C-alpha positions, 0 to 999 in steps of 0.5 A: 478517494483521499480518505480511502488512501489515508485509511489504507496507510493507517492499516499499513501502520497498524500492521507495522506496529503489530510487527514491532511488538512481536519479539521473535526473529521470524514471523510465524503467526498466521494472523500477521501473515494473513494481514500482510497478504490482505494488505497486498491484495487490497493494494492490487484489487482496490488501491492501485487501479484507482491510483493508476486511473487517476493519472495523478501518480507517476507510473514509476511510483506505482511500479515502486509500490508494486515491487514493495507489495510483491515483496510483502506478498512473497514474505507472507508465504513462509516464515520469514525474518521480522526484519524483512517484513519491517523493511518491506513495510518501510519501503511502502510507508517511506514515500506513501504520503508524498507520492500517493496521498499528497497528489490526491490532497492537492487535487481539486474536489470537482475533478473527481468527475474528470477521474471518472472520465479518465476511467471511461476513456481508458 
């Protein structure tokens, strides 16, 4: 799970890099909007359910990330300011390592079976 979370962070940072290298006021490129939407979708479909079911991340932290990904999804719906996208991405990346990655890094490898048990009991 840790490698999956780390890969997701890399994808988010790549998106930020692409935004920074866009020298326009508003993001209108379909490719960037699609990437923003894909990242939010991946959060809700893959990452967030696993993070939540692990019990390693507080519900408050998950809610904060949900809000940030909601914002990103909303921005992808139309031509919004590049600075708005960067602010949304910044809200995600600022605490991702400490609040999402670190608890999984500290988790003993053998407790993945406990994570499966938590999923079954939920």
